[in-house]
ROBA-920217 format. One record per residue (C-alpha): z, x, y. Coordinates in steps of 0.25 Angstrom, whole numbers, plus 2048, in hexadecimal, padded with zeros to 3 digits. Each point is the difference from the previous one (the first is absolute). Layout:
REM ROBA-920217
<z = Z; x = X; y = Y>
...
This chain:
REM ROBA-920217
<z = 238; x = D55; y = 288>
<z = 807; x = 80B; y = 7F8>
<z = 808; x = 7FE; y = 7F2>
<z = 80D; x = 7FE; y = 808>
<z = 805; x = 7F2; y = 7FD>
<z = 809; x = 7FA; y = 80B>
<z = 80D; x = 7F8; y = 7FA>
<z = 800; x = 7F1; y = 801>
<z = 809; x = 7FC; y = 80B>
<z = 80E; x = 7FA; y = 7FC>
<z = 802; x = 7F3; y = 800>
<z = 80E; x = 800; y = 807>
<z = 802; x = 7F5; y = 809>
<z = 80B; x = 808; y = 808>
<z = 7F5; x = 80B; y = 803>
<z = 7F4; x = 7F5; y = 804>
<z = 80B; x = 7FA; y = 809>
<z = 801; x = 80F; y = 807>
<z = 7F1; x = 803; y = 800>
<z = 7F4; x = 7F9; y = 800>
<z = 7F6; x = 801; y = 7F4>
<z = 7F6; x = 807; y = 809>
<z = 80C; x = 809; y = 805>
<z = 802; x = 803; y = 7F2>
<z = 7F3; x = 803; y = 7FC>
<z = 7FE; x = 80A; y = 80E>
<z = 80E; x = 806; y = 7FA>
<z = 7FA; x = 803; y = 7F2>
<z = 7F4; x = 806; y = 804>
<z = 804; x = 808; y = 80C>
<z = 80A; x = 806; y = 7F5>
<z = 7F4; x = 802; y = 7F7>
<z = 7F7; x = 808; y = 80A>
<z = 80B; x = 807; y = 807>
<z = 804; x = 805; y = 7F2>
<z = 7F3; x = 803; y = 7FD>
<z = 7FF; x = 7F6; y = 7F3>
<z = 7F4; x = 7FA; y = 808>
<z = 7F9; x = 80D; y = 804>
<z = 7F8; x = 804; y = 80C>
<z = 7F2; x = 7F9; y = 800>
<z = 803; x = 7F7; y = 7F5>
<z = 7FA; x = 7F3; y = 801>
<z = 808; x = 7F4; y = 800>
<z = 7FD; x = 7F2; y = 7F9>
<z = 807; x = 7F3; y = 807>
<z = 7FE; x = 7F9; y = 7F3>
<z = 805; x = 80C; y = 7F7>
<z = 80C; x = 802; y = 809>
<z = 803; x = 7F1; y = 801>
<z = 800; x = 7FF; y = 7EF>
<z = 808; x = 80B; y = 7FF>
<z = 80B; x = 7FC; y = 809>
<z = 7FE; x = 7F2; y = 7FD>
<z = 7FE; x = 7FA; y = 80E>
<z = 7F4; x = 7FA; y = 805>
<z = 7F5; x = 806; y = 808>
<z = 805; x = 7FC; y = 80D>
<z = 80E; x = 809; y = 801>
<z = 7F7; x = 80C; y = 7FB>
<z = 7F5; x = 7FD; y = 80C>
<z = 80D; x = 800; y = 809>
<z = 804; x = 80D; y = 7FA>
<z = 7F3; x = 807; y = 802>
<z = 800; x = 7FC; y = 80F>
<z = 80E; x = 805; y = 803>
<z = 7FC; x = 80C; y = 7F6>
<z = 7F4; x = 804; y = 80A>
<z = 808; x = 7FD; y = 80C>
<z = 80B; x = 80C; y = 7FB>
<z = 7F3; x = 809; y = 7FE>
<z = 801; x = 800; y = 7F1>
<z = 7F4; x = 7F8; y = 7FC>
<z = 7F2; x = 7FF; y = 805>
<z = 7F9; x = 7F1; y = 7FF>
<z = 7F2; x = 803; y = 800>
<z = 7F9; x = 7F3; y = 801>
<z = 7F6; x = 7FB; y = 7F4>
<z = 804; x = 80F; y = 7F9>
<z = 80F; x = 7FD; y = 7FC>
<z = 80F; x = 805; y = 804>
<z = 803; x = 80F; y = 7FE>
<z = 80D; x = 807; y = 801>
<z = 7FE; x = 80A; y = 80C>
<z = 7FF; x = 80F; y = 800>
<z = 80B; x = 807; y = 805>
<z = 7FC; x = 805; y = 80E>
<z = 807; x = 80E; y = 805>
<z = 800; x = 7FC; y = 80D>
<z = 807; x = 7F2; y = 7FF>
<z = 80A; x = 808; y = 7F7>
<z = 802; x = 80A; y = 80B>
<z = 802; x = 7F4; y = 80C>
<z = 809; x = 7F9; y = 7F7>
<z = 808; x = 80C; y = 7FC>
<z = 7FF; x = 803; y = 80F>
<z = 806; x = 7F3; y = 804>
<z = 80B; x = 800; y = 7F3>
<z = 806; x = 80D; y = 805>
<z = 801; x = 7FA; y = 80F>
<z = 809; x = 7F4; y = 7FB>
<z = 807; x = 806; y = 7F6>
<z = 804; x = 80C; y = 808>
<z = 806; x = 7F7; y = 80B>
<z = 806; x = 7F8; y = 7F4>
<z = 808; x = 80C; y = 7FA>
<z = 803; x = 805; y = 80D>
<z = 807; x = 7F4; y = 804>
<z = 807; x = 800; y = 7F2>
<z = 805; x = 80E; y = 801>
<z = 806; x = 7FD; y = 80F>
<z = 809; x = 7F6; y = 7F9>
<z = 802; x = 808; y = 7F5>
<z = 7FC; x = 7F5; y = 7F6>
<z = 7FE; x = 805; y = 7F3>
<z = 802; x = 7F4; y = 7F6>
<z = 805; x = 805; y = 7F3>
<z = 7F4; x = 7F7; y = 7FB>
<z = 7F7; x = 80D; y = 804>
<z = 807; x = 809; y = 7F8>
<z = 800; x = 7F6; y = 7F3>
<z = 7F0; x = 7FE; y = 803>
<z = 7FE; x = 810; y = 800>
<z = 808; x = 800; y = 7F2>
<z = 7F7; x = 7F4; y = 7FA>
<z = 7F4; x = 809; y = 805>
<z = 805; x = 80B; y = 7F8>
<z = 801; x = 7F8; y = 7F3>
<z = 7F2; x = 7FC; y = 803>
<z = 7FA; x = 80D; y = 802>
<z = 807; x = 804; y = 7F3>
<z = 7F9; x = 7F5; y = 7F8>
<z = 7F3; x = 803; y = 808>
<z = 7FF; x = 7F2; y = 806>
<z = 7F8; x = 802; y = 80B>
<z = 7FE; x = 7F2; y = 803>
<z = 810; x = 7FD; y = 800>
<z = 801; x = 80D; y = 809>
<z = 7F8; x = 7FB; y = 80A>
<z = 808; x = 7F2; y = 801>
<z = 80C; x = 808; y = 802>
<z = 7F9; x = 807; y = 80B>
<z = 7FD; x = 7F3; y = 807>
<z = 80E; x = 7FA; y = 7FF>
<z = 806; x = 80E; y = 806>
<z = 7F9; x = 7FF; y = 80B>
<z = 800; x = 7F1; y = 802>
<z = 810; x = 802; y = 7FE>
<z = 800; x = 809; y = 80D>
<z = 7F8; x = 7F7; y = 807>
<z = 809; x = 7F4; y = 7FD>
<z = 80D; x = 809; y = 803>
<z = 7FD; x = 802; y = 80E>
<z = 7FB; x = 7EF; y = 801>
<z = 7F0; x = 805; y = 800>
<z = 7FB; x = 7F7; y = 7F5>
<z = 7F5; x = 7FC; y = 809>
<z = 7FB; x = 80D; y = 802>
<z = 800; x = 803; y = 7F2>
<z = 7F7; x = 7F3; y = 7FE>
<z = 7F6; x = 806; y = 80A>
<z = 800; x = 80B; y = 7F8>
<z = 7FD; x = 7FA; y = 7F3>
<z = 7F4; x = 7F9; y = 805>
<z = 7FB; x = 80F; y = 804>
<z = 803; x = 809; y = 7F5>
<z = 7F6; x = 7FA; y = 7F5>
<z = 7F6; x = 80A; y = 800>
<z = 80D; x = 80B; y = 801>
<z = 805; x = 7F9; y = 7F4>
<z = 7F4; x = 803; y = 7F7>
<z = 7FF; x = 80E; y = 803>
<z = 810; x = 801; y = 7FD>
<z = 7FD; x = 7FA; y = 7F2>
<z = 7F4; x = 80B; y = 7FF>
<z = 80A; x = 80C; y = 804>
<z = 80A; x = 7FE; y = 7F5>
<z = 805; x = 808; y = 7FB>
<z = 7F4; x = 80B; y = 800>
<z = 7FE; x = 801; y = 80F>
<z = 80D; x = 7FD; y = 804>
<z = 80D; x = 803; y = 7F6>
<z = 80A; x = 7F6; y = 7FF>
<z = 80B; x = 80A; y = 803>
<z = 7FB; x = 804; y = 80E>
<z = 800; x = 7F1; y = 803>
<z = 80E; x = 7FF; y = 7FC>
<z = 805; x = 80C; y = 806>
<z = 7F9; x = 7F9; y = 80D>
<z = 808; x = 7F4; y = 7FE>
<z = 80E; x = 808; y = 7FE>
<z = 7FC; x = 807; y = 80E>
<z = 7FE; x = 7F3; y = 809>
<z = 80D; x = 7F9; y = 7F9>
<z = 808; x = 80D; y = 803>
<z = 7FC; x = 801; y = 80F>
<z = 803; x = 7F0; y = 800>
<z = 80D; x = 802; y = 7FB>
<z = 801; x = 80D; y = 809>
<z = 7FE; x = 7F8; y = 80D>
<z = 7F5; x = 80A; y = 803>
<z = 7F4; x = 7F8; y = 805>
<z = 7F7; x = 80D; y = 803>
<z = 803; x = 805; y = 7F1>
<z = 7FC; x = 7F2; y = 7FC>
<z = 7F4; x = 7FF; y = 808>
<z = 7FC; x = 80F; y = 7FA>
<z = 802; x = 7FA; y = 7F3>
<z = 7F8; x = 7F3; y = 800>
<z = 7F4; x = 807; y = 807>
<z = 7FF; x = 80A; y = 7F5>
<z = 802; x = 7F5; y = 7F5>
<z = 7F5; x = 7F7; y = 806>
<z = 7F7; x = 80C; y = 803>
<z = 800; x = 803; y = 7F2>
<z = 7F4; x = 7F8; y = 7FC>
<z = 7F8; x = 807; y = 80B>
<z = 800; x = 80C; y = 7F7>
<z = 7FC; x = 7FA; y = 7F3>
<z = 7F6; x = 7F7; y = 807>
<z = 7F4; x = 80A; y = 800>
<z = 803; x = 805; y = 7F1>
<z = 7FE; x = 7F2; y = 7FC>
<z = 7F4; x = 7FC; y = 806>
<z = 7FA; x = 80C; y = 7FB>
<z = 804; x = 7FC; y = 7F3>
<z = 7FF; x = 7F3; y = 7FF>
<z = 7F2; x = 7FF; y = 808>
<z = 7FD; x = 7F2; y = 7FA>
<z = 80B; x = 7FB; y = 806>
<z = 7FE; x = 803; y = 80F>
<z = 7F8; x = 7FB; y = 80A>
<z = 7FF; x = 80D; y = 809>
C-alpha cells in the first residue's frame, strides 16, 4: 500500500446509527481512491486498512467487494486487491451518461426559473476555496452545486444514480485541477448555469451545462499522456 494513512473511523454513535461500519469503511476508501490519496495500481492490504481504520477485517472485505462493483478496485485471487487504473473509455462513457442526465435536470430547473440563492452562495464559497488552493474543498462544493440543482427540481434520485456512475470521472477531475482546468473557468461556467436558470432560459441553461460537463473531455487526453502510469488505455 502507499505511504498514505487512513484516519480511524470516528467512534460516533449518531454516525453509527446512520451508516453501517461497512458503509463508512467503503466511504473512507472511496474518498481516498477518488482523491488519489490511494493511487491507481496501489496494492490494498485488508489487514493494514482494518488496523488503520480501527475495525475488523470483515467490513473491509465487504468494502472491497463494493469498490470492485463500482470499478475502483480489482480483486485478483491469490494475488491481492489493487486500485484499478483509470480507463479513458469508462470516463468517456460516464461523462456521456452524466451529461444526458444533468442537461435534463438543468433544463427542468430553468423551465421553472428555479435558481436557489444557495447556488450563488456555493459559487462564492468556491471562489474562497480557489483562492486558498483548497482543491478538495473546491470539488466538494462542486458536488454540492450540482446536487442542489437536482434537489431544486425533485431529481435527487437521478443524482444518486449519477453518484454511482461517476467515480472514474471524479478521479480525473482531481487530476485535472488546477493545471489542466483552471478553477476560474469552472466558476465562470457555474455562474453561466445559474444565470440561465434564473433567467428562465432552458436553451441557455442546457448550453451552459453542456460546455461545463465537456470540460473533462478536453483535459483527459493531456492527463493520460502526462500520467501514463495512472491510466489503463
